[in-house]
N, C-alpha and C positions, 0 to 999 in steps of 0.2 A: 503494500498501500504507500509505504516510502517514494520507493521510485516509480508511483505512477503519475501523480502530480506533476515533477519534472519533466518527467517524458509528454506528459502530453502539452506542456506548455514548449517543449523544443517545437513538438510537430505543429502546434501553433505560430511557434516564429517561423516555422521553413514556411507554411503556408502564403502566411503571409505574405514573405518574401518571395515566393515563385506565383502567386498575385497582381501582385504591385509591378515584378518585372515583365508580367505575362499584360498586363496592362498600357504599359512604359512604348512597349514593342509595338503593340495594336494599335497604338493611339500615336506613334512616330511614321508608322506605315501609311494611317489613314490620311495625318495630316497632309501626309509629302503628294496622298491621289488626292484626294477634291484637293485638294492649290492648283495640281495640272488639271485638271476636268475645270476648275473656272480662271486660268490660261486659256484651256480652247475655247469655252464663252466670250470670254473678252477679246481674241485674235478676231473670231467667225462677226462679233459685231461691229469690232475696231474696223473691220474689208469694208464690210456692207455699208456701214458710214460713209466710209471715203471713196467706194462706187456712188453712193448715193450724190454725193459732193460733185463727183465730175461729173456726173449727168445734169445735176442744176444749173452748176457751170456753165457746161456746152453750149447748152440753151443761149449764150451771149451774143454766137460766134452764126455766120450763117450756114444758111440749110445743109449742105453739104459738110461742112466738116465740121458740124453738129451730127448727123446724120452717124457718118464715118466714127465720134468717138463710142454715139449712143450702139453701133454693131461692135467695138472692139470689145465695150463692155459686156455687153451680151453674153459673147463669146466665150471671154475669161468666165464670168458663170458656167453658162452650160460646159464649161471643160474640165471648171472645177465643180458638179456636178458630178457627170460624166461620169470620172474620168479621177477626179483628183480624190472623193470619197471611199467610194470603194478600193482605191489606194491607200489612203491613212486606215482605214478598216483593217487589210492587209498588215497595214508598217508596210507597204513598200514601196511608196511617196518618199524621194529622200529633195533635198535643194539640186542637188544638181537638173530636176528637171525644171525649165524657166519657163515663168510665165508671158509665154509668148505674147501677146494680145497684149499685157499692161507695157510689154517695153512699146510691140508696133504703135500704142497711144501713144507714151511717151516722148517716143522718135517721130512721132506728126503732130503732137501738138507743140514742139521745140520748133514748127520746119513752119509754122502758125503767123503769119504778118498780124499783129494786130494794127484794129485799126482804130483804137482811139485807148482810153484810159482804164476805159470796164474791162476794155477786151485784153490789155494788158494786164487789170489787175485777177482776172478770172486766167487767162493762162499761164500767171505765175502759182494761185490754187490750183488748178487743175496738175500743175505739177509738182506738190507741195503732198496732196491726195493722190497722187498716181504714189509714191513713192512709202506714204502709210499706210496703201492698202499695197505690195509689197510685202512688205517687214509686218505685216499683221497676217499674211499669207506665212511666210517664211516664218513666224511664230507658230500657226497650228498645224504645218508640218512636222518641227521638230518638238511638239508637245506627243504629234499622234505617233511616235517614235518608242517614248516613256511607256514604262510597264513594270509588273514588280516582279522583279527578278525573284529565280532560281531558290536562292540565298536565303530573301528575305521571305518565301515560301515556308521554308525548309525551316527557318526561327520559329515562325508560327504555328507552325506545326509542332514541333518538337518543344518551345515552351507553354506551349495546352496539355501536352500526353503529360510531361511531368509537373505541371500544376493539378490535373488530372488525380495524376498516383499520390501527390499530398493530401489535396482535399480524398482522400482513399483512404490512407496513414492515419488523419488524424480522427475520420469516425470509422476508427474500425472496428470499433465496442459496442456499434450501434448499424444495424446492416442496411436500415429503413431509411434513417439517416443518411449514410453512407447513400446509400440506392439516389435520392433525392438529390439531392446535391453535388454528383455526378452527373446527373440526368439535366440540372440547370447550368451547371456549368457549359457542360457537354453543346448544351443549345443556345448557351451566350458564346462559344468559340464557331459556332456556323455561321452563327446573324455573322458574325465578324467578317468570314472570312468570304459570307455572298456580297453585305456591303463591298469591300476593297474590290472582291474581284468584277462587281457591276458597275465600280467607276476607274477601274486601273487601268479603263479602256476608253477615250475619250470620242472617243470616235466607232464605235461598234457594241454593238451589241440592246437590248432594249432601252436601256440608259444611257443615252449618248448623244452627241450635240451635231445637228442635221444642220445642211445648207440651206433651213425657210428665210435666214435670214436676206442670204445673198440671192433666193430667188423674187424676193420681194424688191428686187431692183431691179429686175429683168425690164427696156423698156419695150419690145418688141409685144405681141397680141399673143404671139403664141413659140412661144422656148418648146425648144427640142430636148425635152429633159424624157431619160431614159429610167423606166419603172424600175 
């Protein structure tokens, strides 16, 4: 009896340490995953906002130049939706893939001959917006490469297993309490893994960042999107 109290206290102390370590590990990885997810949303919103600004500013130029700018913006969005998003979902898209429509739009804007101060200001702002859109595109490509590595998954599973062992040791003298504690903690582990997995790939899965904001910028009436 004299050894039972100290032994139980040591088990409880071990249990507290393992639970704390597991919570810290899951929290660390979850923060990283959700930060990447937020970065993906911000990148898409920034790109859409820059493209919308280009469309609005292009209205200050003659019809031919305006129509060309609209067509280039539409083409950029259609390529992003039809080719970019599937490639990002599979982590195949890299920075080596150039935004040809944005580059062409930049060259076309630089070749413009402003007829007045309004067009000169619009030209400068379009150039800035094109740079912003290109940078936001780079950001979403970089974020699309992010994922929870094998080492981190292994760390979570190992830490969870060790915590379950610690729980079993603490409640070894009460089978019912042990079973309930193990089930509850195992459910928490499963939920943690599910949430991390759901948000770990920002551009794939049911919970993902879609191109809806970009689609709203389309100027033509019949955008050609693949289903």
